[in-house]
C-alpha positions in Angstrom: 79.3 141.2 70.2 77.7 144.1 72.7 76.7 143.0 76.1 75.2 145.4 78.9 74.7 142.5 81.1 76.4 139.2 82.2 75.2 137.0 84.7 76.1 133.3 86.0 75.9 131.2 88.5 78.4 129.5 90.9 77.8 126.7 93.1 79.1 127.4 97.2 81.1 124.2 97.0 83.5 126.3 94.9 84.2 129.5 96.6 87.3 130.1 94.8 85.3 130.7 91.8 82.9 133.1 93.9 86.1 135.1 94.7 87.2 135.1 91.1 84.0 136.7 89.6 84.3 139.0 92.9 87.3 140.4 92.1 87.0 140.5 88.4 83.7 143.0 89.7 80.2 140.8 89.7 78.0 141.1 92.4 76.2 138.7 94.3 72.6 139.5 93.3 71.1 136.0 95.2 71.1 133.1 96.5 69.1 129.9 95.8 69.2 127.7 99.0 69.8 124.3 98.6 69.4 124.1 95.0 71.9 121.3 93.8 73.3 118.2 95.4 76.6 117.9 95.8 77.2 114.3 96.4 74.7 113.7 99.7 74.9 117.2 100.9 72.7 119.9 99.3 74.3 123.6 98.2 73.6 126.4 97.5 73.2 128.0 93.8 74.7 131.7 93.8 73.8 134.5 91.5 76.2 136.8 90.3 76.1 139.5 87.7 77.9 142.9 86.2 76.1 145.3 84.0 78.2 147.3 81.3 78.2 150.4 83.0 80.2 148.3 86.1 82.6 146.7 83.7 83.6 149.9 82.0 84.3 152.0 85.0 86.8 148.9 86.2 88.0 149.2 82.4 88.3 152.9 82.2 85.7 152.9 79.6 82.5 155.1 78.2 79.4 152.9 78.2 77.8 152.9 74.7 74.2 151.1 73.9 74.8 147.0 74.0 72.0 144.1 74.8 71.8 141.5 77.9 73.2 138.2 77.5 73.6 135.1 80.3 76.1 132.4 80.6 75.2 129.2 81.6 77.1 126.0 80.9 80.5 128.0 79.8 78.2 129.0 76.3 76.0 132.4 76.3 72.6 133.1 75.3 70.8 135.5 74.4 68.2 137.0 77.3 
């Protein structure tokens, strides 16, 4: 499977997950403020992504032609 872009959402009440994604090379693209309920409080939905070229730079490989997919609820969907 050739991917050009992988994006995900992480909630602000899960800062450890956001830190892991940042360490893996994902970039923070935006925040949907107060987008989800966490018990009796609202939490932000943090949008993150990594592009093929960024991933290949991390892994030390050259980019090649690919498609775009989205990670949502632990499943990949074509865009």
